[in-house]
A tleap script that builds the chain and sets N, CA, C and O, in Angstrom:
source leaprc.protein.ff14SB
mol = sequence {
  NMET THR THR ALA ASN GLY PHE LYS HIE VAL
  GLY LEU ILE THR LYS HIE ALA GLY GLN SER
  PHE GLU GLU PHE VAL ASP TYR TRP LEU LYS
  VAL HIE SER GLU LEU ALA VAL HIE VAL PRO
  GLY LEU ARG LYS TYR THR VAL ASN PRO ILE
  ASP ARG ARG LEU TYR PRO ASP SER PRO ILE
  ASP GLY PHE SER GLU LEU TRP PHE ASP SER
  LEU GLU ALA ALA GLN ALA ALA PHE GLU SER
  ASP ALA ALA LYS LYS THR PHE ALA ASP VAL
  PRO ASN PHE ALA ALA ASN VAL ALA VAL THR
  TYR ILE THR GLU ILE GLN LYS CVAL
}
set mol.1.N position { 91.766 110.667 95.964 }
set mol.1.CA position { 90.929 111.285 97.063 }
set mol.1.C position { 91.889 112.085 98.074 }
set mol.1.O position { 92.928 111.496 98.373 }
set mol.2.N position { 91.715 113.108 98.528 }
set mol.2.CA position { 92.652 113.630 99.688 }
set mol.2.C position { 91.725 113.998 100.904 }
set mol.2.O position { 90.644 114.565 100.750 }
set mol.3.N position { 92.180 113.671 101.991 }
set mol.3.CA position { 91.394 113.681 103.175 }
set mol.3.C position { 92.376 114.392 104.391 }
set mol.3.O position { 93.568 114.092 104.468 }
set mol.4.N position { 91.872 115.162 105.133 }
set mol.4.CA position { 92.515 115.720 106.349 }
set mol.4.C position { 92.242 114.778 107.454 }
set mol.4.O position { 91.066 114.452 107.614 }
set mol.5.N position { 93.260 114.226 108.343 }
set mol.5.CA position { 92.917 113.318 109.430 }
set mol.5.C position { 93.358 113.895 110.640 }
set mol.5.O position { 94.362 113.514 111.243 }
set mol.6.N position { 92.529 114.918 111.042 }
set mol.6.CA position { 92.873 115.544 112.288 }
set mol.6.C position { 94.145 116.151 112.527 }
set mol.6.O position { 94.740 116.725 111.614 }
set mol.7.N position { 94.569 116.075 113.587 }
set mol.7.CA position { 95.828 117.022 114.127 }
set mol.7.C position { 96.966 116.053 114.528 }
set mol.7.O position { 96.610 114.958 114.965 }
set mol.8.N position { 98.079 116.273 114.452 }
set mol.8.CA position { 99.162 115.574 114.894 }
set mol.8.C position { 100.239 116.559 115.586 }
set mol.8.O position { 100.474 117.661 115.090 }
set mol.9.N position { 100.880 116.106 116.756 }
set mol.9.CA position { 101.805 116.500 117.506 }
set mol.9.C position { 102.923 115.949 117.424 }
set mol.9.O position { 102.902 114.980 118.183 }
set mol.10.N position { 104.171 116.059 116.772 }
set mol.10.CA position { 105.267 115.451 116.554 }
set mol.10.C position { 106.389 116.029 117.512 }
set mol.10.O position { 106.542 117.243 117.644 }
set mol.11.N position { 107.140 115.123 118.153 }
set mol.11.CA position { 108.221 115.437 118.868 }
set mol.11.C position { 109.523 114.870 118.279 }
set mol.11.O position { 109.645 113.650 118.166 }
set mol.12.N position { 110.438 115.657 117.923 }
set mol.12.CA position { 111.700 115.346 117.261 }
set mol.12.C position { 112.645 115.107 118.272 }
set mol.12.O position { 112.861 116.164 118.866 }
set mol.13.N position { 113.335 114.124 118.747 }
set mol.13.CA position { 113.822 113.885 119.943 }
set mol.13.C position { 115.405 113.413 119.922 }
set mol.13.O position { 115.759 112.493 119.185 }
set mol.14.N position { 116.129 113.958 120.597 }
set mol.14.CA position { 117.503 113.815 120.791 }
set mol.14.C position { 117.834 113.009 122.164 }
set mol.14.O position { 117.264 113.467 123.154 }
set mol.15.N position { 118.520 112.081 122.337 }
set mol.15.CA position { 118.922 111.518 123.542 }
set mol.15.C position { 119.969 112.042 124.340 }
set mol.15.O position { 120.609 112.941 123.794 }
set mol.16.N position { 120.321 111.719 125.496 }
set mol.16.CA position { 121.213 112.343 126.241 }
set mol.16.C position { 122.592 111.872 125.791 }
set mol.16.O position { 122.686 110.730 125.342 }
set mol.17.N position { 123.695 112.669 125.873 }
set mol.17.CA position { 125.077 112.369 125.535 }
set mol.17.C position { 125.276 111.111 126.346 }
set mol.17.O position { 124.593 111.028 127.367 }
set mol.18.N position { 126.069 110.151 126.072 }
set mol.18.CA position { 126.278 109.348 126.931 }
set mol.18.C position { 125.445 108.117 127.185 }
set mol.18.O position { 125.863 107.046 127.627 }
set mol.19.N position { 124.209 108.418 126.842 }
set mol.19.CA position { 123.083 107.357 126.896 }
set mol.19.C position { 123.145 106.434 125.633 }
set mol.19.O position { 123.358 106.913 124.519 }
set mol.20.N position { 122.961 105.149 125.834 }
set mol.20.CA position { 123.187 104.202 124.843 }
set mol.20.C position { 121.701 104.209 124.050 }
set mol.20.O position { 120.668 104.491 124.657 }
set mol.21.N position { 121.717 103.931 122.897 }
set mol.21.CA position { 120.429 103.867 122.070 }
set mol.21.C position { 119.481 102.931 122.848 }
set mol.21.O position { 118.317 103.266 123.068 }
set mol.22.N position { 120.008 101.717 123.275 }
set mol.22.CA position { 119.033 100.771 123.992 }
set mol.22.C position { 118.439 101.381 125.229 }
set mol.22.O position { 117.224 101.340 125.422 }
set mol.23.N position { 119.264 101.940 126.060 }
set mol.23.CA position { 118.912 102.705 127.234 }
set mol.23.C position { 117.761 103.704 126.913 }
set mol.23.O position { 116.748 103.718 127.611 }
set mol.24.N position { 117.933 104.590 125.788 }
set mol.24.CA position { 117.074 105.456 125.449 }
set mol.24.C position { 115.666 104.869 124.992 }
set mol.24.O position { 114.629 105.350 125.450 }
set mol.25.N position { 115.653 103.854 124.110 }
set mol.25.CA position { 114.498 103.248 123.736 }
set mol.25.C position { 113.868 102.563 124.918 }
set mol.25.O position { 112.663 102.720 125.117 }
set mol.26.N position { 114.568 101.845 125.684 }
set mol.26.CA position { 113.804 101.163 126.789 }
set mol.26.C position { 113.214 102.043 127.733 }
set mol.26.O position { 112.187 101.604 128.251 }
set mol.27.N position { 113.606 103.219 128.110 }
set mol.27.CA position { 112.967 104.101 128.721 }
set mol.27.C position { 111.733 104.753 128.208 }
set mol.27.O position { 110.718 105.028 128.847 }
set mol.28.N position { 111.984 104.952 126.966 }
set mol.28.CA position { 111.137 105.754 126.192 }
set mol.28.C position { 109.733 104.745 126.060 }
set mol.28.O position { 108.611 105.232 126.198 }
set mol.29.N position { 109.938 103.334 125.787 }
set mol.29.CA position { 109.024 102.313 125.511 }
set mol.29.C position { 108.269 102.010 126.971 }
set mol.29.O position { 107.040 102.061 127.029 }
set mol.30.N position { 109.064 101.698 128.127 }
set mol.30.CA position { 108.574 101.234 129.158 }
set mol.30.C position { 108.064 102.240 130.293 }
set mol.30.O position { 107.259 101.961 131.182 }
set mol.31.N position { 108.674 103.420 130.087 }
set mol.31.CA position { 108.319 104.435 131.085 }
set mol.31.C position { 107.558 105.776 130.534 }
set mol.31.O position { 106.614 106.362 131.065 }
set mol.32.N position { 108.048 106.006 129.656 }
set mol.32.CA position { 107.575 107.369 129.214 }
set mol.32.C position { 106.297 107.298 128.115 }
set mol.32.O position { 105.538 108.245 127.908 }
set mol.33.N position { 106.220 106.081 127.501 }
set mol.33.CA position { 105.045 105.606 126.781 }
set mol.33.C position { 103.857 105.265 127.648 }
set mol.33.O position { 102.693 105.437 127.287 }
set mol.34.N position { 104.167 104.851 128.625 }
set mol.34.CA position { 103.091 104.348 129.614 }
set mol.34.C position { 102.402 105.505 130.218 }
set mol.34.O position { 101.212 105.419 130.523 }
set mol.35.N position { 103.144 106.677 130.423 }
set mol.35.CA position { 102.471 107.827 130.810 }
set mol.35.C position { 101.794 108.582 129.682 }
set mol.35.O position { 100.746 109.164 129.960 }
set mol.36.N position { 102.252 108.644 128.473 }
set mol.36.CA position { 101.647 109.313 127.335 }
set mol.36.C position { 100.444 108.764 126.986 }
set mol.36.O position { 99.531 109.527 126.668 }
set mol.37.N position { 100.226 107.246 126.988 }
set mol.37.CA position { 99.088 106.938 126.464 }
set mol.37.C position { 97.746 107.096 127.440 }
set mol.37.O position { 96.637 106.674 127.112 }
set mol.38.N position { 98.014 107.721 128.593 }
set mol.38.CA position { 96.882 108.194 129.461 }
set mol.38.C position { 96.340 109.636 129.061 }
set mol.38.O position { 95.212 109.960 129.435 }
set mol.39.N position { 97.085 110.467 128.343 }
set mol.39.CA position { 96.630 111.769 128.010 }
set mol.39.C position { 95.306 111.566 127.306 }
set mol.39.O position { 95.143 110.767 126.383 }
set mol.40.N position { 94.336 112.384 127.835 }
set mol.40.CA position { 92.970 112.264 127.324 }
set mol.40.C position { 92.863 112.680 125.975 }
set mol.40.O position { 93.684 113.488 125.543 }
set mol.41.N position { 91.837 112.176 125.152 }
set mol.41.CA position { 91.650 112.631 123.760 }
set mol.41.C position { 92.858 112.098 122.793 }
set mol.41.O position { 92.896 112.365 121.592 }
set mol.42.N position { 93.723 111.403 123.391 }
set mol.42.CA position { 94.826 110.809 122.469 }
set mol.42.C position { 94.094 109.745 121.588 }
set mol.42.O position { 93.415 108.866 122.120 }
set mol.43.N position { 94.258 109.846 120.076 }
set mol.43.CA position { 93.774 108.998 119.193 }
set mol.43.C position { 94.749 107.911 118.800 }
set mol.43.O position { 94.365 106.775 118.524 }
set mol.44.N position { 95.942 108.260 118.782 }
set mol.44.CA position { 97.045 107.380 118.413 }
set mol.44.C position { 98.380 107.943 118.828 }
set mol.44.O position { 98.664 109.140 118.859 }
set mol.45.N position { 99.156 106.942 119.140 }
set mol.45.CA position { 100.515 107.300 119.688 }
set mol.45.C position { 101.593 106.340 119.090 }
set mol.45.O position { 101.571 105.153 119.415 }
set mol.46.N position { 102.513 106.806 118.246 }
set mol.46.CA position { 103.625 106.033 117.848 }
set mol.46.C position { 104.980 106.769 118.304 }
set mol.46.O position { 105.188 107.974 118.443 }
set mol.47.N position { 105.908 105.581 118.509 }
set mol.47.CA position { 107.286 105.979 119.036 }
set mol.47.C position { 108.090 105.484 117.618 }
set mol.47.O position { 107.762 104.471 117.000 }
set mol.48.N position { 109.113 106.314 117.251 }
set mol.48.CA position { 109.860 105.967 116.085 }
set mol.48.C position { 111.270 106.140 116.557 }
set mol.48.O position { 111.881 107.142 116.186 }
set mol.49.N position { 111.818 105.309 117.297 }
set mol.49.CA position { 113.396 105.486 117.319 }
set mol.49.C position { 114.262 105.310 116.046 }
set mol.49.O position { 113.977 104.548 115.122 }
set mol.50.N position { 115.187 105.984 116.100 }
set mol.50.CA position { 116.200 105.954 114.968 }
set mol.50.C position { 117.643 105.709 115.543 }
set mol.50.O position { 118.184 106.529 116.285 }
set mol.51.N position { 118.169 104.656 115.199 }
set mol.51.CA position { 119.378 104.177 115.511 }
set mol.51.C position { 120.624 104.672 114.782 }
set mol.51.O position { 121.142 104.062 113.846 }
set mol.52.N position { 121.107 105.936 115.334 }
set mol.52.CA position { 122.206 106.516 114.420 }
set mol.52.C position { 123.351 105.765 114.356 }
set mol.52.O position { 124.099 106.238 113.500 }
set mol.53.N position { 123.820 104.774 114.907 }
set mol.53.CA position { 124.753 103.852 114.333 }
set mol.53.C position { 124.748 103.201 112.994 }
set mol.53.O position { 125.711 102.848 112.314 }
set mol.54.N position { 123.106 103.086 112.678 }
set mol.54.CA position { 122.818 102.625 111.190 }
set mol.54.C position { 122.486 103.765 110.291 }
set mol.54.O position { 122.660 103.766 109.073 }
set mol.55.N position { 121.963 104.791 111.045 }
set mol.55.CA position { 121.680 105.906 110.233 }
set mol.55.C position { 122.581 107.188 110.519 }
set mol.55.O position { 121.943 108.213 110.758 }
set mol.56.N position { 123.711 107.265 110.528 }
set mol.56.CA position { 124.377 108.341 111.009 }
set mol.56.C position { 124.144 109.937 110.679 }
set mol.56.O position { 124.520 110.909 111.334 }
set mol.57.N position { 123.325 109.881 109.321 }
set mol.57.CA position { 123.109 111.249 109.044 }
set mol.57.C position { 122.065 111.878 109.502 }
set mol.57.O position { 121.848 113.055 109.214 }
set mol.58.N position { 121.130 111.019 110.433 }
set mol.58.CA position { 119.884 111.452 111.025 }
set mol.58.C position { 120.436 112.580 112.073 }
set mol.58.O position { 121.549 112.452 112.584 }
set mol.59.N position { 119.664 113.590 112.335 }
set mol.59.CA position { 119.990 114.678 113.295 }
set mol.59.C position { 119.315 114.519 114.549 }
set mol.59.O position { 119.500 115.304 115.479 }
set mol.60.N position { 118.429 113.398 114.624 }
set mol.60.CA position { 117.684 113.212 115.879 }
set mol.60.C position { 117.854 111.400 116.106 }
set mol.60.O position { 118.306 110.582 115.305 }
set mol.61.N position { 117.384 111.211 117.302 }
set mol.61.CA position { 117.343 109.964 117.706 }
set mol.61.C position { 115.788 109.091 117.475 }
set mol.61.O position { 115.595 107.880 117.589 }
set mol.62.N position { 114.956 110.009 117.173 }
set mol.62.CA position { 113.837 109.379 117.186 }
set mol.62.C position { 112.603 110.510 117.270 }
set mol.62.O position { 112.792 111.657 117.675 }
set mol.63.N position { 111.309 109.997 116.821 }
set mol.63.CA position { 110.268 111.194 117.010 }
set mol.63.C position { 109.062 110.301 117.557 }
set mol.63.O position { 108.960 109.087 117.377 }
set mol.64.N position { 108.097 111.175 118.312 }
set mol.64.CA position { 107.089 110.690 118.614 }
set mol.64.C position { 105.798 111.307 117.664 }
set mol.64.O position { 105.945 112.356 117.037 }
set mol.65.N position { 104.781 110.689 117.641 }
set mol.65.CA position { 103.464 111.064 116.867 }
set mol.65.C position { 102.293 110.906 117.927 }
set mol.65.O position { 102.121 109.862 118.556 }
set mol.66.N position { 101.570 111.946 118.053 }
set mol.66.CA position { 100.377 111.957 118.894 }
set mol.66.C position { 99.379 112.421 118.007 }
set mol.66.O position { 99.594 113.491 117.438 }
set mol.67.N position { 98.340 111.821 117.789 }
set mol.67.CA position { 97.245 112.293 117.082 }
set mol.67.C position { 95.885 112.663 117.918 }
set mol.67.O position { 95.401 111.902 118.756 }
set mol.68.N position { 95.427 113.731 117.627 }
set mol.68.CA position { 94.209 114.114 118.124 }
set mol.68.C position { 92.995 114.438 117.236 }
set mol.68.O position { 93.245 114.361 116.033 }
set mol.69.N position { 91.840 114.754 117.532 }
set mol.69.CA position { 90.907 114.919 116.536 }
set mol.69.C position { 90.959 116.237 116.077 }
set mol.69.O position { 90.502 116.430 114.950 }
set mol.70.N position { 91.489 117.349 116.800 }
set mol.70.CA position { 91.642 118.633 116.283 }
set mol.70.C position { 92.802 119.522 116.989 }
set mol.70.O position { 93.451 119.022 117.908 }
set mol.71.N position { 93.017 120.662 116.610 }
set mol.71.CA position { 94.062 121.332 117.260 }
set mol.71.C position { 93.423 121.735 118.744 }
set mol.71.O position { 94.190 121.886 119.695 }
set mol.72.N position { 91.988 121.902 118.901 }
set mol.72.CA position { 91.496 122.208 120.149 }
set mol.72.C position { 91.447 121.250 120.923 }
set mol.72.O position { 91.480 121.477 122.132 }
set mol.73.N position { 91.348 119.809 120.397 }
set mol.73.CA position { 91.297 118.687 121.302 }
set mol.73.C position { 92.765 118.649 121.836 }
set mol.73.O position { 92.987 118.372 123.015 }
set mol.74.N position { 93.597 118.883 121.097 }
set mol.74.CA position { 95.116 118.596 121.537 }
set mol.74.C position { 95.554 119.780 122.681 }
set mol.74.O position { 96.231 119.533 123.679 }
set mol.75.N position { 95.131 120.838 122.392 }
set mol.75.CA position { 95.164 122.073 123.339 }
set mol.75.C position { 94.591 121.484 124.915 }
set mol.75.O position { 95.255 121.332 125.940 }
set mol.76.N position { 93.214 121.240 124.698 }
set mol.76.CA position { 92.507 120.662 125.901 }
set mol.76.C position { 93.360 119.484 126.670 }
set mol.76.O position { 93.539 119.427 127.887 }
set mol.77.N position { 93.867 118.511 125.637 }
set mol.77.CA position { 94.757 117.424 126.229 }
set mol.77.C position { 95.827 117.829 126.927 }
set mol.77.O position { 96.083 117.323 128.020 }
set mol.78.N position { 96.573 118.778 126.388 }
set mol.78.CA position { 97.780 119.300 127.098 }
set mol.78.C position { 97.692 119.909 128.343 }
set mol.78.O position { 98.628 119.971 129.140 }
set mol.79.N position { 96.451 120.410 128.540 }
set mol.79.CA position { 96.013 120.993 129.982 }
set mol.79.C position { 95.925 119.946 131.225 }
set mol.79.O position { 96.000 120.219 132.423 }
set mol.80.N position { 95.767 118.818 130.685 }
set mol.80.CA position { 95.456 117.709 131.585 }
set mol.80.C position { 96.502 117.240 132.671 }
set mol.80.O position { 97.655 117.277 132.242 }
set mol.81.N position { 96.390 116.855 133.832 }
set mol.81.CA position { 97.281 116.375 134.697 }
set mol.81.C position { 98.209 115.258 134.039 }
set mol.81.O position { 99.407 115.163 134.309 }
set mol.82.N position { 97.544 114.432 133.159 }
set mol.82.CA position { 98.263 113.348 132.483 }
set mol.82.C position { 99.380 113.630 131.347 }
set mol.82.O position { 100.271 112.851 131.009 }
set mol.83.N position { 99.127 114.914 130.838 }
set mol.83.CA position { 99.867 115.447 129.913 }
set mol.83.C position { 101.123 116.141 130.540 }
set mol.83.O position { 102.285 116.075 130.138 }
set mol.84.N position { 100.629 116.818 131.610 }
set mol.84.CA position { 101.587 117.592 132.563 }
set mol.84.C position { 102.717 116.672 133.009 }
set mol.84.O position { 103.917 116.942 132.972 }
set mol.85.N position { 102.100 115.445 133.474 }
set mol.85.CA position { 103.095 114.486 134.046 }
set mol.85.C position { 104.069 113.908 133.095 }
set mol.85.O position { 105.263 113.724 133.336 }
set mol.86.N position { 103.287 113.566 131.699 }
set mol.86.CA position { 104.096 113.078 130.683 }
set mol.86.C position { 105.213 114.240 130.175 }
set mol.86.O position { 106.380 113.904 129.972 }
set mol.87.N position { 104.850 115.366 130.022 }
set mol.87.CA position { 105.915 116.365 129.622 }
set mol.87.C position { 106.925 116.497 130.664 }
set mol.87.O position { 108.083 116.712 130.306 }
set mol.88.N position { 106.629 116.392 132.007 }
set mol.88.CA position { 107.500 116.716 133.012 }
set mol.88.C position { 108.602 115.428 133.107 }
set mol.88.O position { 109.669 115.531 133.712 }
set mol.89.N position { 108.214 114.350 132.492 }
set mol.89.CA position { 109.166 113.110 132.270 }
set mol.89.C position { 110.142 113.364 131.342 }
set mol.89.O position { 111.268 112.891 131.494 }
set mol.90.N position { 109.822 114.138 130.278 }
set mol.90.CA position { 110.742 114.112 128.987 }
set mol.90.C position { 112.252 114.197 129.385 }
set mol.90.O position { 113.025 113.492 128.736 }
set mol.91.N position { 112.734 114.954 130.342 }
set mol.91.CA position { 114.034 115.289 130.450 }
set mol.91.C position { 114.816 113.904 131.048 }
set mol.91.O position { 116.034 113.736 130.985 }
set mol.92.N position { 113.881 112.985 131.622 }
set mol.92.CA position { 114.555 111.812 132.133 }
set mol.92.C position { 114.923 110.828 130.950 }
set mol.92.O position { 115.459 109.751 131.209 }
set mol.93.N position { 114.650 111.177 129.729 }
set mol.93.CA position { 115.143 110.234 128.746 }
set mol.93.C position { 115.653 111.158 127.364 }
set mol.93.O position { 116.282 110.639 126.441 }
set mol.94.N position { 115.315 112.428 127.393 }
set mol.94.CA position { 115.736 113.103 126.068 }
set mol.94.C position { 116.332 114.366 126.780 }
set mol.94.O position { 116.027 114.896 127.849 }
set mol.95.N position { 117.423 114.725 125.698 }
set mol.95.CA position { 118.183 115.887 125.989 }
set mol.95.C position { 117.474 117.095 125.336 }
set mol.95.O position { 117.538 118.177 125.920 }
set mol.96.N position { 116.899 117.007 124.335 }
set mol.96.CA position { 116.066 117.962 123.487 }
set mol.96.C position { 114.996 117.280 122.706 }
set mol.96.O position { 115.132 116.235 122.069 }
set mol.97.N position { 113.810 118.065 122.844 }
set mol.97.CA position { 112.793 117.752 121.852 }
set mol.97.C position { 112.234 119.007 121.234 }
set mol.97.O position { 112.002 119.977 121.955 }
set mol.98.N position { 112.003 119.042 119.921 }
set mol.98.CA position { 111.782 120.080 119.146 }
set mol.98.C position { 110.332 119.688 118.786 }
set mol.98.O position { 110.198 118.614 118.200 }
set mol.99.N position { 109.220 120.425 119.063 }
set mol.99.CA position { 107.837 119.983 118.566 }
set mol.99.C position { 107.435 120.771 117.432 }
set mol.99.O position { 107.775 121.949 117.322 }
set mol.100.N position { 106.744 120.188 116.607 }
set mol.100.CA position { 106.150 120.738 115.607 }
set mol.100.C position { 104.526 120.075 115.492 }
set mol.100.O position { 104.288 118.904 115.787 }
set mol.101.N position { 103.543 120.983 115.042 }
set mol.101.CA position { 102.250 120.584 114.805 }
set mol.101.C position { 101.999 120.278 113.217 }
set mol.101.O position { 102.629 120.861 112.334 }
set mol.102.N position { 101.185 119.474 113.015 }
set mol.102.CA position { 100.994 118.917 111.640 }
set mol.102.C position { 99.526 118.573 111.481 }
set mol.102.O position { 98.900 118.000 112.373 }
set mol.103.N position { 99.007 118.925 110.359 }
set mol.103.CA position { 97.553 118.566 110.039 }
set mol.103.C position { 97.944 117.600 108.903 }
set mol.103.O position { 98.551 117.945 107.889 }
set mol.104.N position { 97.530 116.358 109.187 }
set mol.104.CA position { 97.954 115.206 108.092 }
set mol.104.C position { 96.892 115.343 107.025 }
set mol.104.O position { 95.728 115.678 107.246 }
set mol.105.N position { 97.495 115.002 105.651 }
set mol.105.CA position { 96.477 115.049 104.757 }
set mol.105.C position { 97.039 113.900 104.031 }
set mol.105.O position { 98.223 113.782 103.717 }
set mol.106.N position { 96.038 113.014 103.776 }
set mol.106.CA position { 96.201 111.601 103.221 }
set mol.106.C position { 95.827 111.701 101.792 }
set mol.106.O position { 94.760 112.215 101.456 }
set mol.107.N position { 96.815 111.144 100.807 }
set mol.107.CA position { 96.247 111.287 99.493 }
set mol.107.C position { 95.866 109.798 98.748 }
set mol.107.O position { 95.312 109.641 97.660 }
set mol.108.N position { 96.299 108.872 99.600 }
set mol.108.CA position { 95.658 107.477 99.210 }
set mol.108.C position { 95.133 106.734 100.396 }
set mol.108.O position { 94.606 105.632 100.249 }
savepdb mol mol.pdb
quit
């Protein structure tokens, strides 16, 4: 069975040069994530850090996943004050974020 499960916003994140992996993850979990969870309409939020000391071939230091019911729900959420505050916080822990939008299709 194949089902579409809403809409997902994925941020591919690179930490600041000179920032330790531990500092990066600590800020992401304790500060940034606490802002993100207040974005209206957010159905699920995951943080996926990648320690490049263990996985040196990775081009990124982590990725975030934000699930919404639909593209329209995500667009409305991103206009909220909570989302604007969250996006404004990104430079405090990330040097670069490449964003992609995904419609998740589950096969099993």
